[in-house]
PQR file with spaces between the fields and no chain letter, atoms N, CA, C, O and H, PARSE charges and radii, in Angstrom:
ATOM       1  N    MET     1     -56.014 -193.647   75.838 -0.4000 1.5000
ATOM       2  CA   MET     1     -55.491 -192.304   75.815 -0.0000 2.0000
ATOM       3  C    MET     1     -54.201 -192.240   75.012  0.5500 1.7000
ATOM       4  O    MET     1     -53.880 -191.181   74.472 -0.5500 1.4000
ATOM       5  N    GLY     2     -53.462 -193.317   74.915 -0.4000 1.5000
ATOM       6  CA   GLY     2     -52.208 -193.313   74.197 -0.0000 2.0000
ATOM       7  C    GLY     2     -52.358 -193.409   72.693  0.5500 1.7000
ATOM       8  O    GLY     2     -51.350 -193.413   71.986 -0.5500 1.4000
ATOM       9  H    GLY     2     -53.724 -194.176   75.354  0.4000 1.0000
ATOM      10  N    ASP     3     -53.567 -193.487   72.175 -0.4000 1.5000
ATOM      11  CA   ASP     3     -53.749 -193.690   70.751 -0.0000 2.0000
ATOM      12  C    ASP     3     -53.455 -192.453   69.920  0.5500 1.7000
ATOM      13  O    ASP     3     -53.380 -192.558   68.696 -0.5500 1.4000
ATOM      14  H    ASP     3     -54.386 -193.485   72.748  0.4000 1.0000
ATOM      15  N    TYR     4     -53.285 -191.289   70.528 -0.4000 1.5000
ATOM      16  CA   TYR     4     -52.973 -190.109   69.757 -0.0000 2.0000
ATOM      17  C    TYR     4     -51.473 -189.845   69.687  0.5500 1.7000
ATOM      18  O    TYR     4     -51.047 -188.851   69.098 -0.5500 1.4000
ATOM      19  H    TYR     4     -53.345 -191.204   71.523  0.4000 1.0000
ATOM      20  N    HIS     5     -50.672 -190.722   70.281 -0.4000 1.5000
ATOM      21  CA   HIS     5     -49.216 -190.579   70.234 -0.0000 2.0000
ATOM      22  C    HIS     5     -48.685 -191.250   68.977  0.5500 1.7000
ATOM      23  O    HIS     5     -48.754 -192.470   68.832 -0.5500 1.4000
ATOM      24  H    HIS     5     -51.018 -191.528   70.760  0.4000 1.0000
ATOM      25  N    PHE     6     -48.166 -190.455   68.092 -0.4000 1.5000
ATOM      26  CA   PHE     6     -47.520 -191.009   66.904 -0.0000 2.0000
ATOM      27  C    PHE     6     -46.419 -190.053   66.499  0.5500 1.7000
ATOM      28  O    PHE     6     -46.447 -188.876   66.860 -0.5500 1.4000
ATOM      29  H    PHE     6     -48.110 -189.463   68.210  0.4000 1.0000
ATOM      30  N    ASP     7     -45.463 -190.545   65.762 -0.4000 1.5000
ATOM      31  CA   ASP     7     -44.349 -189.722   65.337 -0.0000 2.0000
ATOM      32  C    ASP     7     -44.639 -189.158   63.955  0.5500 1.7000
ATOM      33  O    ASP     7     -44.721 -189.911   62.984 -0.5500 1.4000
ATOM      34  H    ASP     7     -45.440 -191.501   65.469  0.4000 1.0000
ATOM      35  N    PRO     8     -44.798 -187.824   63.854 -0.5600 1.5000
ATOM      36  CA   PRO     8     -45.011 -187.243   62.526  0.2800 2.0000
ATOM      37  C    PRO     8     -43.714 -187.278   61.736  0.5500 1.7000
ATOM      38  O    PRO     8     -42.655 -187.596   62.277 -0.5500 1.4000
ATOM      39  N    ARG     9     -43.802 -186.955   60.472 -0.4000 1.5000
ATOM      40  CA   ARG     9     -42.591 -186.897   59.657 -0.0000 2.0000
ATOM      41  C    ARG     9     -41.615 -185.909   60.275  0.5500 1.7000
ATOM      42  O    ARG     9     -42.034 -184.894   60.830 -0.5500 1.4000
ATOM      43  H    ARG     9     -44.662 -186.697   60.032  0.4000 1.0000
ATOM      44  N    PRO    10     -40.337 -186.187   60.189 -0.5600 1.5000
ATOM      45  CA   PRO    10     -39.358 -185.213   60.669  0.2800 2.0000
ATOM      46  C    PRO    10     -39.478 -183.907   59.893  0.5500 1.7000
ATOM      47  O    PRO    10     -39.865 -183.911   58.725 -0.5500 1.4000
ATOM      48  N    ALA    11     -39.150 -182.804   60.531 -0.4000 1.5000
ATOM      49  CA   ALA    11     -39.289 -181.490   59.906 -0.0000 2.0000
ATOM      50  C    ALA    11     -38.494 -181.381   58.615  0.5500 1.7000
ATOM      51  O    ALA    11     -38.919 -180.694   57.686 -0.5500 1.4000
ATOM      52  H    ALA    11     -38.836 -182.801   61.480  0.4000 1.0000
ATOM      53  N    ASN    12     -37.357 -182.040   58.542 -0.4000 1.5000
ATOM      54  CA   ASN    12     -36.524 -181.900   57.349 -0.0000 2.0000
ATOM      55  C    ASN    12     -37.109 -182.600   56.128  0.5500 1.7000
ATOM      56  O    ASN    12     -36.554 -182.489   55.035 -0.5500 1.4000
ATOM      57  H    ASN    12     -37.011 -182.598   59.297  0.4000 1.0000
ATOM      58  N    ARG    13     -38.220 -183.320   56.292 -0.4000 1.5000
ATOM      59  CA   ARG    13     -38.864 -183.973   55.147 -0.0000 2.0000
ATOM      60  C    ARG    13     -40.101 -183.207   54.703  0.5500 1.7000
ATOM      61  O    ARG    13     -40.860 -183.689   53.863 -0.5500 1.4000
ATOM      62  H    ARG    13     -38.671 -183.410   57.180  0.4000 1.0000
ATOM      63  N    GLY    14     -40.307 -182.025   55.256 -0.4000 1.5000
ATOM      64  CA   GLY    14     -41.494 -181.245   54.932 -0.0000 2.0000
ATOM      65  C    GLY    14     -41.555 -180.841   53.481  0.5500 1.7000
ATOM      66  O    GLY    14     -42.632 -180.832   52.884 -0.5500 1.4000
ATOM      67  H    GLY    14     -39.690 -181.633   55.938  0.4000 1.0000
ATOM      68  N    GLY    15     -40.422 -180.506   52.905 -0.4000 1.5000
ATOM      69  CA   GLY    15     -40.371 -180.191   51.491 -0.0000 2.0000
ATOM      70  C    GLY    15     -40.724 -178.751   51.188  0.5500 1.7000
ATOM      71  O    GLY    15     -39.889 -178.006   50.674 -0.5500 1.4000
ATOM      72  H    GLY    15     -39.548 -180.513   53.390  0.4000 1.0000
ATOM      73  N    THR    16     -41.934 -178.350   51.493 -0.4000 1.5000
ATOM      74  CA   THR    16     -42.370 -177.001   51.165 -0.0000 2.0000
ATOM      75  C    THR    16     -42.825 -176.288   52.430  0.5500 1.7000
ATOM      76  O    THR    16     -43.063 -176.904   53.468 -0.5500 1.4000
ATOM      77  H    THR    16     -42.611 -178.955   51.910  0.4000 1.0000
ATOM      78  N    LEU    17     -42.937 -174.987   52.310 -0.4000 1.5000
ATOM      79  CA   LEU    17     -43.424 -174.194   53.429 -0.0000 2.0000
ATOM      80  C    LEU    17     -44.856 -174.601   53.770  0.5500 1.7000
ATOM      81  O    LEU    17     -45.222 -174.662   54.944 -0.5500 1.4000
ATOM      82  H    LEU    17     -42.744 -174.486   51.466  0.4000 1.0000
ATOM      83  N    ALA    18     -45.660 -174.876   52.755 -0.4000 1.5000
ATOM      84  CA   ALA    18     -47.047 -175.301   52.993 -0.0000 2.0000
ATOM      85  C    ALA    18     -47.085 -176.624   53.762  0.5500 1.7000
ATOM      86  O    ALA    18     -47.915 -176.807   54.652 -0.5500 1.4000
ATOM      87  H    ALA    18     -45.363 -174.826   51.802  0.4000 1.0000
ATOM      88  N    GLY    19     -46.184 -177.540   53.414 -0.4000 1.5000
ATOM      89  CA   GLY    19     -46.122 -178.816   54.122 -0.0000 2.0000
ATOM      90  C    GLY    19     -45.728 -178.633   55.574  0.5500 1.7000
ATOM      91  O    GLY    19     -46.256 -179.305   56.460 -0.5500 1.4000
ATOM      92  H    GLY    19     -45.509 -177.391   52.690  0.4000 1.0000
ATOM      93  N    LEU    20     -44.795 -177.720   55.814 -0.4000 1.5000
ATOM      94  CA   LEU    20     -44.377 -177.448   57.193 -0.0000 2.0000
ATOM      95  C    LEU    20     -45.495 -176.781   57.983  0.5500 1.7000
ATOM      96  O    LEU    20     -45.668 -177.054   59.171 -0.5500 1.4000
ATOM      97  H    LEU    20     -44.366 -177.175   55.094  0.4000 1.0000
ATOM      98  N    LYS    21     -46.253 -175.910   57.329 -0.4000 1.5000
ATOM      99  CA   LYS    21     -47.393 -175.284   57.998 -0.0000 2.0000
ATOM     100  C    LYS    21     -48.429 -176.335   58.377  0.5500 1.7000
ATOM     101  O    LYS    21     -49.026 -176.264   59.451 -0.5500 1.4000
ATOM     102  H    LYS    21     -46.112 -175.689   56.364  0.4000 1.0000
ATOM     103  N    GLU    22     -48.639 -177.307   57.499 -0.4000 1.5000
ATOM     104  CA   GLU    22     -49.558 -178.412   57.804 -0.0000 2.0000
ATOM     105  C    GLU    22     -49.082 -179.203   59.010  0.5500 1.7000
ATOM     106  O    GLU    22     -49.877 -179.567   59.876 -0.5500 1.4000
ATOM     107  H    GLU    22     -48.154 -177.365   56.626  0.4000 1.0000
ATOM     108  N    GLN    23     -47.783 -179.468   59.064 -0.4000 1.5000
ATOM     109  CA   GLN    23     -47.218 -180.199   60.196 -0.0000 2.0000
ATOM     110  C    GLN    23     -47.414 -179.414   61.480  0.5500 1.7000
ATOM     111  O    GLN    23     -47.767 -179.986   62.511 -0.5500 1.4000
ATOM     112  H    GLN    23     -47.137 -179.173   58.361  0.4000 1.0000
ATOM     113  N    LEU    24     -47.187 -178.097   61.425 -0.4000 1.5000
ATOM     114  CA   LEU    24     -47.339 -177.263   62.611 -0.0000 2.0000
ATOM     115  C    LEU    24     -48.792 -177.239   63.066  0.5500 1.7000
ATOM     116  O    LEU    24     -49.066 -177.282   64.266 -0.5500 1.4000
ATOM     117  H    LEU    24     -46.900 -177.633   60.588  0.4000 1.0000
ATOM     118  N    TYR    25     -49.722 -177.171   62.121 -0.4000 1.5000
ATOM     119  CA   TYR    25     -51.140 -177.212   62.451 -0.0000 2.0000
ATOM     120  C    TYR    25     -51.486 -178.533   63.144  0.5500 1.7000
ATOM     121  O    TYR    25     -52.188 -178.549   64.155 -0.5500 1.4000
ATOM     122  H    TYR    25     -49.499 -177.136   61.147  0.4000 1.0000
ATOM     123  N    SER    26     -50.991 -179.627   62.595 -0.4000 1.5000
ATOM     124  CA   SER    26     -51.241 -180.942   63.178 -0.0000 2.0000
ATOM     125  C    SER    26     -50.673 -181.029   64.594  0.5500 1.7000
ATOM     126  O    SER    26     -51.317 -181.558   65.500 -0.5500 1.4000
ATOM     127  H    SER    26     -50.421 -179.615   61.773  0.4000 1.0000
ATOM     128  N    LEU    27     -49.465 -180.506   64.772 -0.4000 1.5000
ATOM     129  CA   LEU    27     -48.856 -180.517   66.105 -0.0000 2.0000
ATOM     130  C    LEU    27     -49.648 -179.653   67.082  0.5500 1.7000
ATOM     131  O    LEU    27     -49.759 -179.996   68.259 -0.5500 1.4000
ATOM     132  H    LEU    27     -48.942 -180.076   64.036  0.4000 1.0000
ATOM     133  N    ASN    28     -50.194 -178.549   66.612 -0.4000 1.5000
ATOM     134  CA   ASN    28     -51.037 -177.713   67.469 -0.0000 2.0000
ATOM     135  C    ASN    28     -52.277 -178.469   67.936  0.5500 1.7000
ATOM     136  O    ASN    28     -52.679 -178.365   69.095 -0.5500 1.4000
ATOM     137  H    ASN    28     -50.104 -178.270   65.656  0.4000 1.0000
ATOM     138  N    MET    29     -52.874 -179.225   67.030 -0.4000 1.5000
ATOM     139  CA   MET    29     -54.048 -180.010   67.398 -0.0000 2.0000
ATOM     140  C    MET    29     -53.684 -181.104   68.413  0.5500 1.7000
ATOM     141  O    MET    29     -54.426 -181.365   69.360 -0.5500 1.4000
ATOM     142  H    MET    29     -52.547 -179.310   66.089  0.4000 1.0000
ATOM     143  N    ARG    30     -52.526 -181.734   68.191 -0.4000 1.5000
ATOM     144  CA   ARG    30     -52.059 -182.751   69.139 -0.0000 2.0000
ATOM     145  C    ARG    30     -51.760 -182.133   70.501  0.5500 1.7000
ATOM     146  O    ARG    30     -52.022 -182.743   71.538 -0.5500 1.4000
ATOM     147  H    ARG    30     -51.923 -181.522   67.421  0.4000 1.0000
ATOM     148  N    MET    31     -51.208 -180.913   70.493 -0.4000 1.5000
ATOM     149  CA   MET    31     -50.912 -180.223   71.746 -0.0000 2.0000
ATOM     150  C    MET    31     -52.208 -179.945   72.503  0.5500 1.7000
ATOM     151  O    MET    31     -52.275 -180.148   73.715 -0.5500 1.4000
ATOM     152  H    MET    31     -50.996 -180.417   69.651  0.4000 1.0000
ATOM     153  N    LEU    32     -53.225 -179.487   71.800 -0.4000 1.5000
ATOM     154  CA   LEU    32     -54.513 -179.225   72.437 -0.0000 2.0000
ATOM     155  C    LEU    32     -55.044 -180.491   73.100  0.5500 1.7000
ATOM     156  O    LEU    32     -55.532 -180.445   74.230 -0.5500 1.4000
ATOM     157  H    LEU    32     -53.170 -179.321   70.815  0.4000 1.0000
ATOM     158  N    LEU    33     -54.953 -181.603   72.411 -0.4000 1.5000
ATOM     159  CA   LEU    33     -55.419 -182.869   72.966 -0.0000 2.0000
ATOM     160  C    LEU    33     -54.590 -183.274   74.190  0.5500 1.7000
ATOM     161  O    LEU    33     -55.143 -183.737   75.187 -0.5500 1.4000
ATOM     162  H    LEU    33     -54.557 -181.640   71.493  0.4000 1.0000
ATOM     163  N    ALA    34     -53.289 -183.105   74.116 -0.4000 1.5000
ATOM     164  CA   ALA    34     -52.420 -183.440   75.248 -0.0000 2.0000
ATOM     165  C    ALA    34     -52.722 -182.549   76.455  0.5500 1.7000
ATOM     166  O    ALA    34     -52.705 -183.015   77.594 -0.5500 1.4000
ATOM     167  H    ALA    34     -52.840 -182.728   73.306  0.4000 1.0000
ATOM     168  N    ILE    35     -52.996 -181.275   76.203 -0.4000 1.5000
ATOM     169  CA   ILE    35     -53.351 -180.362   77.293 -0.0000 2.0000
ATOM     170  C    ILE    35     -54.667 -180.790   77.926  0.5500 1.7000
ATOM     171  O    ILE    35     -54.790 -180.828   79.151 -0.5500 1.4000
ATOM     172  H    ILE    35     -53.010 -180.897   75.277  0.4000 1.0000
ATOM     173  N    GLN    36     -55.650 -181.111   77.091 -0.4000 1.5000
ATOM     174  CA   GLN    36     -56.951 -181.535   77.601 -0.0000 2.0000
ATOM     175  C    GLN    36     -56.843 -182.810   78.431  0.5500 1.7000
ATOM     176  O    GLN    36     -57.606 -183.005   79.377 -0.5500 1.4000
ATOM     177  H    GLN    36     -55.550 -181.080   76.097  0.4000 1.0000
ATOM     178  N    ASN    37     -55.895 -183.677   78.075 -0.4000 1.5000
ATOM     179  CA   ASN    37     -55.701 -184.937   78.800 -0.0000 2.0000
ATOM     180  C    ASN    37     -54.662 -184.827   79.906  0.5500 1.7000
ATOM     181  O    ASN    37     -54.326 -185.825   80.543 -0.5500 1.4000
ATOM     182  H    ASN    37     -55.275 -183.518   77.307  0.4000 1.0000
ATOM     183  N    HIS    38     -54.151 -183.620   80.138 -0.4000 1.5000
ATOM     184  CA   HIS    38     -53.153 -183.373   81.192 -0.0000 2.0000
ATOM     185  C    HIS    38     -51.940 -184.289   81.043  0.5500 1.7000
ATOM     186  O    HIS    38     -51.405 -184.790   82.032 -0.5500 1.4000
ATOM     187  H    HIS    38     -54.424 -182.809   79.620  0.4000 1.0000
ATOM     188  N    ASP    39     -51.519 -184.500   79.814 -0.4000 1.5000
ATOM     189  CA   ASP    39     -50.385 -185.384   79.516 -0.0000 2.0000
ATOM     190  C    ASP    39     -49.133 -184.530   79.301  0.5500 1.7000
ATOM     191  O    ASP    39     -48.829 -184.124   78.179 -0.5500 1.4000
ATOM     192  H    ASP    39     -51.954 -184.093   79.011  0.4000 1.0000
ATOM     193  N    GLU    40     -48.426 -184.268   80.380 -0.4000 1.5000
ATOM     194  CA   GLU    40     -47.271 -183.376   80.308 -0.0000 2.0000
ATOM     195  C    GLU    40     -46.115 -183.971   79.510  0.5500 1.7000
ATOM     196  O    GLU    40     -45.373 -183.235   78.860 -0.5500 1.4000
ATOM     197  H    GLU    40     -48.673 -184.597   81.292  0.4000 1.0000
ATOM     198  N    GLN    41     -45.953 -185.271   79.550 -0.4000 1.5000
ATOM     199  CA   GLN    41     -44.889 -185.914   78.780 -0.0000 2.0000
ATOM     200  C    GLN    41     -45.129 -185.717   77.275  0.5500 1.7000
ATOM     201  O    GLN    41     -44.205 -185.396   76.528 -0.5500 1.4000
ATOM     202  H    GLN    41     -46.556 -185.870   80.078  0.4000 1.0000
ATOM     203  N    ALA    42     -46.361 -185.911   76.851 -0.4000 1.5000
ATOM     204  CA   ALA    42     -46.701 -185.711   75.438 -0.0000 2.0000
ATOM     205  C    ALA    42     -46.537 -184.242   75.057  0.5500 1.7000
ATOM     206  O    ALA    42     -46.076 -183.934   73.958 -0.5500 1.4000
ATOM     207  H    ALA    42     -47.112 -186.172   77.457  0.4000 1.0000
ATOM     208  N    GLN    43     -46.910 -183.338   75.957 -0.4000 1.5000
ATOM     209  CA   GLN    43     -46.776 -181.916   75.680 -0.0000 2.0000
ATOM     210  C    GLN    43     -45.318 -181.544   75.425  0.5500 1.7000
ATOM     211  O    GLN    43     -45.022 -180.768   74.517 -0.5500 1.4000
ATOM     212  H    GLN    43     -47.285 -183.588   76.850  0.4000 1.0000
ATOM     213  N    GLU    44     -44.423 -182.089   76.214 -0.4000 1.5000
ATOM     214  CA   GLU    44     -43.001 -181.776   76.047 -0.0000 2.0000
ATOM     215  C    GLU    44     -42.478 -182.305   74.712  0.5500 1.7000
ATOM     216  O    GLU    44     -41.731 -181.612   74.022 -0.5500 1.4000
ATOM     217  H    GLU    44     -44.664 -182.719   76.952  0.4000 1.0000
ATOM     218  N    LYS    45     -42.866 -183.527   74.345 -0.4000 1.5000
ATOM     219  CA   LYS    45     -42.439 -184.090   73.052 -0.0000 2.0000
ATOM     220  C    LYS    45     -42.960 -183.237   71.896  0.5500 1.7000
ATOM     221  O    LYS    45     -42.246 -182.971   70.929 -0.5500 1.4000
ATOM     222  H    LYS    45     -43.473 -184.090   74.905  0.4000 1.0000
ATOM     223  N    ILE    46     -44.209 -182.817   72.016 -0.4000 1.5000
ATOM     224  CA   ILE    46     -44.824 -182.008   70.957 -0.0000 2.0000
ATOM     225  C    ILE    46     -44.140 -180.649   70.870  0.5500 1.7000
ATOM     226  O    ILE    46     -43.910 -180.142   69.772 -0.5500 1.4000
ATOM     227  H    ILE    46     -44.790 -183.032   72.802  0.4000 1.0000
ATOM     228  N    ARG    47     -43.811 -180.053   72.021 -0.4000 1.5000
ATOM     229  CA   ARG    47     -43.088 -178.770   72.017 -0.0000 2.0000
ATOM     230  C    ARG    47     -41.771 -178.897   71.258  0.5500 1.7000
ATOM     231  O    ARG    47     -41.406 -178.012   70.485 -0.5500 1.4000
ATOM     232  H    ARG    47     -43.998 -180.466   72.913  0.4000 1.0000
ATOM     233  N    GLN    48     -41.066 -179.990   71.480 -0.4000 1.5000
ATOM     234  CA   GLN    48     -39.794 -180.214   70.788 -0.0000 2.0000
ATOM     235  C    GLN    48     -40.006 -180.353   69.285  0.5500 1.7000
ATOM     236  O    GLN    48     -39.243 -179.803   68.491 -0.5500 1.4000
ATOM     237  H    GLN    48     -41.363 -180.709   72.109  0.4000 1.0000
ATOM     238  N    GLN    49     -41.034 -181.083   68.902 -0.4000 1.5000
ATOM     239  CA   GLN    49     -41.337 -181.263   67.483 -0.0000 2.0000
ATOM     240  C    GLN    49     -41.745 -179.939   66.847  0.5500 1.7000
ATOM     241  O    GLN    49     -41.356 -179.636   65.718 -0.5500 1.4000
ATOM     242  H    GLN    49     -41.653 -181.530   69.547  0.4000 1.0000
ATOM     243  N    MET    50     -42.535 -179.151   67.584 -0.4000 1.5000
ATOM     244  CA   MET    50     -42.958 -177.848   67.073 -0.0000 2.0000
ATOM     245  C    MET    50     -41.753 -176.931   66.867  0.5500 1.7000
ATOM     246  O    MET    50     -41.685 -176.203   65.877 -0.5500 1.4000
ATOM     247  H    MET    50     -42.850 -179.397   68.500  0.4000 1.0000
ATOM     248  N    ALA    51     -40.811 -176.968   67.794 -0.4000 1.5000
ATOM     249  CA   ALA    51     -39.608 -176.143   67.675 -0.0000 2.0000
ATOM     250  C    ALA    51     -38.805 -176.547   66.442  0.5500 1.7000
ATOM     251  O    ALA    51     -38.273 -175.687   65.741 -0.5500 1.4000
ATOM     252  H    ALA    51     -40.866 -177.560   68.598  0.4000 1.0000
ATOM     253  N    ALA    52     -38.715 -177.844   66.174 -0.4000 1.5000
ATOM     254  CA   ALA    52     -37.979 -178.322   65.000 -0.0000 2.0000
ATOM     255  C    ALA    52     -38.653 -177.857   63.711  0.5500 1.7000
ATOM     256  O    ALA    52     -37.979 -177.408   62.785 -0.5500 1.4000
ATOM     257  H    ALA    52     -39.148 -178.543   66.744  0.4000 1.0000
ATOM     258  N    VAL    53     -39.976 -177.964   63.650 -0.4000 1.5000
ATOM     259  CA   VAL    53     -40.710 -177.539   62.457 -0.0000 2.0000
ATOM     260  C    VAL    53     -40.580 -176.029   62.281  0.5500 1.7000
ATOM     261  O    VAL    53     -40.343 -175.547   61.174 -0.5500 1.4000
ATOM     262  H    VAL    53     -40.524 -178.329   64.403  0.4000 1.0000
ATOM     263  N    GLN    54     -40.736 -175.283   63.378 -0.4000 1.5000
ATOM     264  CA   GLN    54     -40.627 -173.827   63.299 -0.0000 2.0000
ATOM     265  C    GLN    54     -39.225 -173.415   62.861  0.5500 1.7000
ATOM     266  O    GLN    54     -39.067 -172.477   62.080 -0.5500 1.4000
ATOM     267  H    GLN    54     -40.928 -175.675   64.278  0.4000 1.0000
ATOM     268  N    GLY    55     -38.221 -174.105   63.356 -0.4000 1.5000
ATOM     269  CA   GLY    55     -36.854 -173.816   62.942 -0.0000 2.0000
ATOM     270  C    GLY    55     -36.654 -174.034   61.455  0.5500 1.7000
ATOM     271  O    GLY    55     -35.989 -173.236   60.794 -0.5500 1.4000
ATOM     272  H    GLY    55     -38.349 -174.867   63.991  0.4000 1.0000
ATOM     273  N    GLU    56     -37.219 -175.104   60.925 -0.4000 1.5000
ATOM     274  CA   GLU    56     -37.124 -175.380   59.491 -0.0000 2.0000
ATOM     275  C    GLU    56     -37.855 -174.304   58.691  0.5500 1.7000
ATOM     276  O    GLU    56     -37.373 -173.868   57.645 -0.5500 1.4000
ATOM     277  H    GLU    56     -37.758 -175.752   61.462  0.4000 1.0000
ATOM     278  N    MET    57     -39.017 -173.879   59.184 -0.4000 1.5000
ATOM     279  CA   MET    57     -39.757 -172.809   58.509 -0.0000 2.0000
ATOM     280  C    MET    57     -38.938 -171.518   58.512  0.5500 1.7000
ATOM     281  O    MET    57     -38.877 -170.816   57.503 -0.5500 1.4000
ATOM     282  H    MET    57     -39.409 -174.234   60.033  0.4000 1.0000
ATOM     283  N    ASP    58     -38.314 -171.209   59.637 -0.4000 1.5000
ATOM     284  CA   ASP    58     -37.486 -170.007   59.732 -0.0000 2.0000
ATOM     285  C    ASP    58     -36.322 -170.069   58.748  0.5500 1.7000
ATOM     286  O    ASP    58     -36.003 -169.079   58.090 -0.5500 1.4000
ATOM     287  H    ASP    58     -38.363 -171.779   60.457  0.4000 1.0000
ATOM     288  N    ARG    59     -35.687 -171.247   58.652 -0.4000 1.5000
ATOM     289  CA   ARG    59     -34.575 -171.395   57.713 -0.0000 2.0000
ATOM     290  C    ARG    59     -35.041 -171.190   56.273  0.5500 1.7000
ATOM     291  O    ARG    59     -34.346 -170.570   55.467 -0.5500 1.4000
ATOM     292  H    ARG    59     -35.947 -172.051   59.187  0.4000 1.0000
ATOM     293  N    MET    60     -36.222 -171.716   55.960 -0.4000 1.5000
ATOM     294  CA   MET    60     -36.746 -171.550   54.603 -0.0000 2.0000
ATOM     295  C    MET    60     -37.045 -170.081   54.314  0.5500 1.7000
ATOM     296  O    MET    60     -36.751 -169.583   53.228 -0.5500 1.4000
ATOM     297  H    MET    60     -36.786 -172.220   56.614  0.4000 1.0000
ATOM     298  N    CYS    61     -37.625 -169.400   55.281 -0.4000 1.5000
ATOM     299  CA   CYS    61     -37.978 -167.987   55.078 -0.0000 2.0000
ATOM     300  C    CYS    61     -36.727 -167.126   55.005  0.5500 1.7000
ATOM     301  O    CYS    61     -36.654 -166.218   54.178 -0.5500 1.4000
ATOM     302  H    CYS    61     -37.864 -169.804   56.164  0.4000 1.0000
ATOM     303  N    LEU    62     -35.753 -167.391   55.844 -0.4000 1.5000
ATOM     304  CA   LEU    62     -34.509 -166.622   55.798 -0.0000 2.0000
ATOM     305  C    LEU    62     -33.772 -166.883   54.497  0.5500 1.7000
ATOM     306  O    LEU    62     -33.180 -165.968   53.924 -0.5500 1.4000
ATOM     307  H    LEU    62     -35.812 -168.129   56.516  0.4000 1.0000
ATOM     308  N    GLY    63     -33.801 -168.105   54.032 -0.4000 1.5000
ATOM     309  CA   GLY    63     -33.151 -168.434   52.766 -0.0000 2.0000
ATOM     310  C    GLY    63     -33.757 -167.673   51.600  0.5500 1.7000
ATOM     311  O    GLY    63     -33.044 -167.254   50.689 -0.5500 1.4000
ATOM     312  H    GLY    63     -34.281 -168.849   54.498  0.4000 1.0000
ATOM     313  N    SER    64     -35.071 -167.492   51.627 -0.4000 1.5000
ATOM     314  CA   SER    64     -35.722 -166.767   50.526 -0.0000 2.0000
ATOM     315  C    SER    64     -35.386 -165.284   50.573  0.5500 1.7000
ATOM     316  O    SER    64     -35.409 -164.622   49.535 -0.5500 1.4000
ATOM     317  H    SER    64     -35.651 -167.832   52.367  0.4000 1.0000
ATOM     318  N    GLN    65     -35.076 -164.744   51.748 -0.4000 1.5000
ATOM     319  CA   GLN    65     -34.691 -163.335   51.854 -0.0000 2.0000
ATOM     320  C    GLN    65     -33.368 -163.089   51.138  0.5500 1.7000
ATOM     321  O    GLN    65     -33.186 -162.054   50.496 -0.5500 1.4000
ATOM     322  H    GLN    65     -35.057 -165.282   52.591  0.4000 1.0000
ATOM     323  N    TYR    66     -32.450 -164.041   51.251 -0.4000 1.5000
ATOM     324  CA   TYR    66     -31.124 -163.854   50.675 -0.0000 2.0000
ATOM     325  C    TYR    66     -31.078 -164.116   49.181  0.5500 1.7000
ATOM     326  O    TYR    66     -30.086 -163.788   48.530 -0.5500 1.4000
ATOM     327  H    TYR    66     -32.598 -164.881   51.773  0.4000 1.0000
ATOM     328  N    ARG    67     -32.139 -164.703   48.622 -0.4000 1.5000
ATOM     329  CA   ARG    67     -32.173 -164.972   47.186 -0.0000 2.0000
ATOM     330  C    ARG    67     -32.687 -163.786   46.381  0.5500 1.7000
ATOM     331  O    ARG    67     -32.599 -163.794   45.153 -0.5500 1.4000
ATOM     332  H    ARG    67     -32.945 -164.969   49.151  0.4000 1.0000
ATOM     333  N    ARG    68     -33.211 -162.786   47.037 -0.4000 1.5000
ATOM     334  CA   ARG    68     -33.795 -161.649   46.319 -0.0000 2.0000
ATOM     335  C    ARG    68     -32.768 -160.810   45.628  0.5500 1.7000
ATOM     336  O    ARG    68     -33.112 -159.819   44.984 -0.5500 1.4000
ATOM     337  H    ARG    68     -33.282 -162.780   48.034  0.4000 1.0000
């Protein structure tokens, strides 16, 4: 059951919005698996990672608003 636990790239290495979206998609799939396996510890770690990726996406989107 522990074989799906791995550390994805940190959000700050995403590079592009598309890369961050891919990371978020991957984290969503991992979350689904953790929920199915009733692994609350993994769910909490994934929630934290998702928040970091979402925060980076928000920063990228807000930054593009100010460049217009």
